[in-house]
N, C-alpha and C positions, 0 to 999 in steps of 0.2 A: 503498461497503458500509458500514456501520453495524454493529460487532459489538456486540451485547449483554452478552458477555465478552469481556478480552483475548485478544488474537491474538498469538504469534510469528511470524517466521518468517526461518527460518537456510538460508544461504546453503549448499550441500553441496560446491561450488567455489568457485576463489576469482575470479569473474568478477562485475563490477559489474554493478548493478541500480537501479531507478528506486525513489525511495519519491513517494509523493504523498500528502497528507492535508490535513485541513481539520477545527477542534475549532466549526467552525457546521456548516450544513446544508450540504452540498456545493453551490461556486458558483464559478466560475473566476474571481474575483476576488479570492477567498479564501484560494483552495489556495496553497500549498506542494509544490515539490517538490525532492529535493535527490539526487546520485549516492549510492549505497551501494558501499564498494568491492570487496563480495565478500566480504570478510575480517570483517564483522562482520552480525549481524543487527536487526532490529527489531519492538518491542512496541507495540504498539498499545492505547493503554486501551478497556475497556468505553466505546461511545459514541463516537470518534472516527473521521468518514470518513476511510476511505482507499480508494485506486485498485487494485485488483487487481494484484500482482508481473509487474515489467515488468522480466526480461534485456535487455541492451543488446548484447552482443556475438554469443553464442550460446545455446542452450538450456542453461538449469541446472533441475539441482532443492535443492528445500528441504525441510527439515522445517520442520512446521506443527504449531505445539502450540495446540489450538484446546478449547472446554470441549465437554463433550457433554449431549446432553439429546435429548427427545423434541419438541423445536421448533429451529426454523432457530438462529442465531448471529447471521444479518446478517438487516439489511434493504437491499433493492438500491434504487438510485436511477441513475435515467439524467438525465445532463444533457441540457438543451434545446440543447445546441449542442456541439461537441466540444471539450475541451479543451487548446490546442495550449502545449506546453512546449517552452521553450526556453533556448538557455543567455541567461547575461546579458553585456551588451558588455563588449569586453575594452578 
């Protein structure tokens, strides 16, 4: 999704979640991902592609701050191939 306004996602439980984004057009080669610890939120600026929030250990509610208006706030984009996210080698 690419928001037309900024979007904030704040977890309501102390559970880790995945954050994945790319300032470029959505592309598996430029996307970056990290694990948020659940005690922090994330705010995406307008125009930053991001994957929907994914919790890692259990279902978690989020407080979402988004703009209002008559038009949708996101352009949806589907990758032609699945995006595989893995931990870096140790």
